[in-house]
Structure formats: structure tokens, C-alpha cells
DOKOL-381695 format. One line per field, with one value per residue (C-alpha): chain; y negated, x, z negated. Coordinates in steps of 0.001 Angstrom, whole numbers, always signed. Each point is the difference from the previous one (the first is absolute). Last residue first. Layout:
N
chain <- (A/...)
north <- (Y/...)
east <- (X/...)
up <- (Z/...)
//
This chain:
359
chain <- (A/A/A/A/A/A/A/A/A/A/A/A/A/A/A/A/A/A/A/A/A/A/A/A/A/A/A/A/A/A/A/A/A/A/A/A/A/A/A/A/A/A/A/A/A/A/A/A/A/A/A/A/A/A/A/A/A/A/A/A/A/A/A/A/A/A/A/A/A/A/A/A/A/A/A/A/A/A/A/A/A/A/A/A/A/A/A/A/A/A/A/A/A/A/A/A/A/A/A/A/A/A/A/A/A/A/A/A/A/A/A/A/A/A/A/A/A/A/A/A/A/A/A/A/A/A/A/A/A/A/A/A/A/A/A/A/A/A/A/A/A/A/A/A/A/A/A/A/A/A/A/A/A/A/A/A/A/A/A/A/A/A/A/A/A/A/A/A/A/A/A/A/A/A/A/A/A/A/A/A/A/A/A/A/A/A/A/A/A/A/A/A/A/A/A/A/A/A/A/A/A/A/A/A/A/A/A/A/A/A/A/A/A/A/A/A/A/A/A/A/A/A/A/A/A/A/A/A/A/A/A/A/A/A/A/A/A/A/A/A/A/A/A/A/A/A/A/A/A/A/A/A/A/A/A/A/A/A/A/A/A/A/A/A/A/A/A/A/A/A/A/A/A/A/A/A/A/A/A/A/A/A/A/A/A/A/A/A/A/A/A/A/A/A/A/A/A/A/A/A/A/A/A/A/A/A/A/A/A/A/A/A/A/A/A/A/A/A/A/A/A/A/A/A/A/A/A/A/A/A/A/A/A/A/A/A/A/A/A/A/A/A/A/A/A/A/A/A/A/A/A/A/A/A/A/A/A/A/A)
north <- (+9022/+919/-1999/+1940/+3342/-1086/-989/+3443/+1755/-2013/+612/+3759/+62/-1333/-312/+610/+3286/+244/+2813/+2529/+2001/+3590/+2987/+3339/+2114/+3700/-464/-2229/+2899/+2121/+2831/+328/-1408/+1414/+3478/-169/-987/+2772/+2560/-1133/+195/+3583/+1204/-1650/+1403/+3514/+82/+2200/+2250/+770/+929/+2179/+2130/+3389/+1680/+785/-3275/-1953/+1668/-1040/-3565/-478/-1442/-2332/-1219/-637/-2140/-1944/-448/-1498/-2352/-1143/-477/-2114/-2054/-527/-1161/-2361/-1400/-742/-1615/-2335/-848/-764/-2299/-1920/-990/-237/+3610/+2321/+2852/+2829/-1975/-1377/+3488/+1650/-2608/+706/+3711/-631/-2227/+1275/+3692/+655/-2177/+1818/-1648/+3010/+887/-2849/+1378/-1771/+1837/-657/+1180/-2432/-2620/+92/-183/-3109/-1711/+912/-1368/-3374/+117/-198/-3405/-1313/+1324/-1849/-3300/+140/+1151/-2748/-2622/+1047/+61/-3571/-1117/+1465/-1680/-3372/-2618/-3380/+34/+1323/+2847/+1363/-135/+1671/+2843/+1057/+2597/+1310/-3464/-1234/+2974/-908/-3662/+1127/+1939/-2989/-2111/+2440/+2817/+2488/-963/+605/+3490/+622/-900/+2025/+3148/-485/-247/+3136/+1973/-1227/+1117/+3333/+770/-1064/+2103/+3027/-114/-414/+3020/+2152/-525/+1515/-1866/-1499/-2764/-831/+2042/-2819/-1076/+3587/-184/+907/+3291/-247/+1431/+2998/-1624/-3009/-835/-2767/-3072/+681/+3409/-1321/+2579/+728/-3713/-993/+2846/-870/-3652/+990/+2033/-2883/-2440/+2079/-157/-3746/-602/+2196/-1905/-3318/+1250/+1313/-3297/-3091/-862/-3578/+894/+3629/-272/-3275/+1401/+3098/-2201/-1970/+3249/+1291/-3236/+306/+3580/-1158/-2652/+1937/+3061/-2179/-1280/+3455/+1536/-2856/+554/+3692/-873/-2356/+2707/+2466/-2589/-954/+3658/+876/+3203/+2274/-2050/+1625/+3549/-1086/-1408/+3206/+2183/-2415/+367/+3806/+50/-2565/+1672/+1118/-3333/-2806/+1851/-1764/+1892/-2004/+45/-2360/-2750/-2952/-1557/+3285/+207/-3632/+712/+3137/-2001/-2552/+2878/+1464/-3416/-482/+3096/+2330/-2653/-2125/+3188/+676/-3458/+359/+3368/-1702/-2551/+2847/+1779/-3131/+408/+72/-3649/-1023/-3760/-1421/-2547/+1039/+3712/+569/-1629/-362/+3378/+1415/-1754/+1379/+3466/+58/-1390/+2093/+3027/+167/-817/+2493/+2664/-602/-155/+3219/+1698/-1009/+1190/+3388/+409/-818/+2709/+2544/-691/-2414/+968)
east <- (-19686/+3413/-752/-3221/+1830/+2633/-2720/-1640/+3348/+714/-3521/+347/+3402/-1350/+3138/-202/+1926/+2634/-701/+2456/-1321/-789/+2329/-1621/-1329/+164/+3236/+875/+1590/-3166/+45/+3642/+1973/-2649/+406/+3807/-115/-2492/+2208/+2955/-2135/-1058/+3412/+1969/-2320/+108/+3804/+495/-2834/+1790/+3183/-1937/-1425/+1174/-3404/+514/+1776/-2624/-2782/+1656/+506/-3573/-1339/+2974/-90/-3747/+565/+2790/-2192/-2707/+2575/+1281/-3528/-1013/+3200/-830/-3582/+734/+3115/-1847/-2922/+2265/+2243/-3037/-1377/+3283/-269/+2512/+42/-2940/-718/+1424/+2983/+637/-49/+1993/+2746/-4/+418/+2959/+2012/-190/-806/+1532/+3078/+883/+406/+587/+3248/+1853/-579/-1608/-1687/-2762/-2232/-2873/+2293/+2300/-3028/-1320/+3384/+211/-3512/+1239/+2557/-2874/-1005/+3547/+165/-3194/+1203/+3454/-1283/-2631/+2554/+2364/-2828/-918/+3635/+410/-3221/+1303/-2759/+81/-3342/+1561/+1689/-3402/-1272/+3213/-688/-3123/-2378/+2181/+1189/-3612/-883/+2739/-1092/-3524/+1381/+2141/-3167/-1326/-2510/+2774/+1892/-3097/-343/+3676/-612/-3238/+1789/+2881/-2465/-1751/+3252/+1173/-3299/-38/+3569/-637/-3169/+1540/+3111/-2221/-2077/+2992/+1488/-2988/-370/+2551/+1261/+3547/+1326/-920/+3578/+872/+3763/+1724/+1423/+2696/+616/+2100/+1229/+1471/-1158/-2343/+2101/+3203/+419/+945/+38/-3727/-839/+2225/-1209/-3629/+632/+1308/-3145/-2175/+1708/-445/-3786/-153/+2564/-2017/-3210/+1697/+1163/-3496/-1793/+2057/+3583/+765/+1952/-527/+2870/-1299/-3528/+1384/+1950/-3101/-1897/+2814/+32/-3768/+418/+2735/-2223/-3275/+1789/+1590/-3403/-1616/+2905/-34/-3741/+694/+2891/-2280/-2680/+2537/+1431/-3459/-988/+2983/-838/-206/+2838/+2488/-853/+89/+3520/+1256/-1411/+1394/+3486/-121/-1290/+2655/+3045/+1290/-634/+679/+2815/+413/-2412/-2621/-55/-2952/+865/-2195/+2750/+663/-3660/+5/+3036/-1722/-3109/+2095/+1655/-3406/-1255/+2935/+873/-2967/-2735/+1383/+423/-3735/-879/+2449/-1528/-3299/+1814/+1920/-3293/-1376/+2570/-2156/-1033/-1636/-204/-3156/-755/-3547/-290/+3746/+1216/-3224/-1137/+3235/-638/-3554/+1280/+2788/-2085/-3099/+2265/+1283/-3293/-1858/+2569/-513/-3804/-169/+2354/-2261/-3124/+1581/+1261/-3485/-1466/+2591/-577/+1766/+1873)
up <- (+68922/-1423/-3137/-546/+402/-2514/-2465/+326/-482/-3160/-1311/+558/-1732/-3274/-2137/-3742/+50/+2724/+2459/+1403/+2943/-882/+168/+743/-2899/+922/+1915/+2960/+1915/-311/+2539/+1077/-2955/-2325/+1446/-206/-3696/-809/+1745/-2113/-3148/+736/+1227/-2817/-2669/+1504/+254/-3077/+1163/+3264/-1888/-2466/+2802/-1294/-490/-3701/-811/+1931/-1996/-3271/+1380/+1222/-3267/-533/+3615/-194/-3104/+1741/+3077/-2228/-1588/+3399/+1385/-3016/+374/+3674/-578/-2913/+1655/+3242/-1830/-1986/+2953/+2154/-2698/+38/+3637/+2848/+1096/-598/-2381/+2114/+1232/-3504/-1492/+2790/-372/-3740/+886/+2306/-2353/-3576/+346/+3424/-511/-3193/-3369/-2248/+1792/-1761/-3485/-2947/-2868/-2518/+2909/-670/-1542/+3027/+2286/-1771/+316/+3693/+525/-1263/+2823/+2485/-1395/+394/+3563/+900/-1485/+1583/+3395/+60/-1028/+2787/+2530/-949/+124/+3498/+1202/-1192/-166/+1755/+1790/+3235/-1896/-1049/+3574/+1108/-2442/+1857/-1463/-2837/-978/-83/-2174/-2457/-46/-887/-2948/-1019/-157/-2643/+536/+808/-3155/-2125/+1492/-784/-3653/+16/+1178/-2438/-2900/+1285/+131/-3415/-1554/+1824/-1054/-3618/-265/+1717/-2217/-3084/+1012/+953/-3466/-1838/-3290/-2405/+2294/-1158/+2953/+2384/+800/+867/+281/+3281/+1225/+2658/+3461/+1086/+3231/-1778/-3512/+1114/+770/-2000/+1620/+3429/+2804/+193/-295/+2933/+2209/-781/+913/+3434/+622/-1221/+2460/+3171/+362/-690/+2745/+2385/-842/+774/+3390/+785/-623/-813/-923/-1020/-3110/-1057/-2460/-1468/-369/-1697/-2423/-964/-507/-2216/-2010/-431/-1223/-2397/-1573/+12/-1381/-2689/-1117/+6/-1942/-2528/-509/-716/-2311/-1942/-298/-1406/-2402/-1270/-380/-2226/-1906/+3052/+1527/-2414/+1048/+3645/-503/-1614/+2802/+2605/-1487/+138/+3595/+1146/-1543/+3408/+1720/-2508/-1754/-3363/-2285/-1875/-3794/-493/-2494/+941/+2159/+1817/+996/+1162/+2184/+1311/+882/+1898/+1875/+895/+1132/+2373/+2050/-509/-230/+2844/+2028/-313/+1296/+2892/+931/+818/+2169/+1651/+746/+1690/+2766/+3131/-359/+3285/-770/+1649/-2739/-943/+768/-150/-3210/-1996/+1306/-1410/-3336/-92/+883/-2585/-2875/+739/+368/-3560/-1719/+2198/-864/-3710/+220/+2038/-2443/-2901/+1829/+814/-3577/-1310/+2239/-1148/-3716/-2333/-3148)
//
């Protein structure tokens, strides 16, 4: 058993791992390429739906092949079947780890396909029109998922196997470790992308796409690739969330939690740089966890004084106010974007030589 302080640290690590992926990918899309993606929650949900609709069925086929007596109804017998599968995975660590890696790989694939599709739907739209399209698409997707049981059990949701159940210690610790590890790997992958020539091409497209077109590059293709890559990375978070909850249900992936709050994080930290994403996530996740603790301590008092409704919106009010304040007072964030520099090039010498030539 772990104590209250350890639980707080573990939850902080888990939430940090989730949000560092989403926020860094969102900053990759908007801060560097200028794509105002207001549908990041559907990319996150895509990763979870991959687990519930594909990986779960593969796991059940494997379970049947090794002799597990699984019941036929995929929805109503889901809790019973998952219990049997988890019992088997406790003694099959290689299978559990393989299924986890398969989930990550398929989330990257389907998330990238989703991002590609979103870029095709949005077409040549820019600014407000593009944001409206991105706002509408997740709502339509929720209706589809809620009314089709084969994706995630319909409106009631579906349990999924715990691919890490083979770990003999505290389950929350291994979930936190894996989530944090995957989150940091994703962060450094995106950081590497930003330092590459493609990263500079993204920023050029954001600043003036006609300049990019004039040198023979396709601004539409660049945006399409950015959306595909960013959406694929966000889908990985969906896999991690499904493992954290051991359950997938379409209402878990709300616009507030997985679109608005990541926007707050990159706005607070600073657009267009990976360090800003890191700092923004660290600050906002800490605030969210502190507010959660305050909420739990004030709940008995709220029940007595009949202001439970106000308390339930405390997190939204505090973070919403913080977002408005930063938009007004510090629109460039805590760490403003710096000019891109290519390592190995002495810019001062180039400028000095240009000045000599002009004279």
C-alpha cells in the first residue's frame, strides 16, 4: 500500500505524462505550423477506441486460443471476459507487454490517419472557419461512438484488459512509470522534429505560406503532415488513459479536459517552443491536482452549506480565469518563442560580412 503523499505524487506523474504528449503535439501543430486544432480530444479518444475495438478483440481471440472460456456477447459479457483475460495476463508478461506495444503502434497509425482525414476535411480553411470545423467534428464522432457498440460498447462503455497486470507490486506505480516514460519519449521525439529542417519549414509556413510555395514546397502537404503526426502522438495518450482507467467510454474524452486545458498549458508556457509546453504542463497539472485535493477536503462542508454545485465548477472557474488573464497580460506565455538557429552557423559573422559588402 502507498500513502496519501505517494498517491498524490503518482497521480501528478500520470497526469503530467498524459498532458505533456497532448500539449507538446498541440504546440507542434499550432505554435509552429499555425493550425488551430480545436479537436485534440477526438485524437485522444481515437487511441482509446483502438484499444477497445481492435486490441481487445485480438486479446479475446488469443484468450480463446489458449483455452479461456470466454462468453460470446462482447458487450454484456465484457466484465466477465476481462476478468478471465486479466487472470491469464498475470502469468504472461511477454504477451501483456506485446499487446501494450501493439496498442501504441496502432494508436499512432490510426491517429495519424485521423489527422490526415481532418486535414482533408478542413481543406484550405484558415482561422475562425477552421476552428469551427474542428469544434464540430468531435461532437459528431461522439454520436457515432455512442450509437455503435462495436467501437467502445456504445453508451455504456467497455472494460479493457490491464496489460501491466503481470507486475507484482503496486499497479499505480507501474502505470505512473510507463505513462511518464512514454510521455517523456514523445516529448523528446517532438522536440527533435522541431529542431529538424522540417521544423523550420513548418514555421516558414506559419509565417508566410506563399514564401514556402515560391520555393517549390506545398503548404497544404506540410499542414497535412503536421496534422497527421500531431494527431498520432495525441492518440498515444488515449492508450495510456485506457490503461489508467481500465475502461473506455466516449464521455471520458471531454473537450474541456483534452482540448481547452492543453490550450491553456501552451498559452501559459509559451507558443512555438517545447520548453514552454513543458513548463505550462507542469504548472497546470500541479494546479489541477491541488484543486482536486481542495475539492475533496471541502466536499463535506459543501454538502452541509449546500454549495456543492459551485464547488464542482471550481476547477473550471480557476483555470478559465487563468487562461483569460494570460491572454490579456502575457499573450506570449512565460517563455516567449525565440528565433530558430541552426547549430554550427555563426550568425554574427554572416551579418558582419553582409554589412561590409553593403559598404
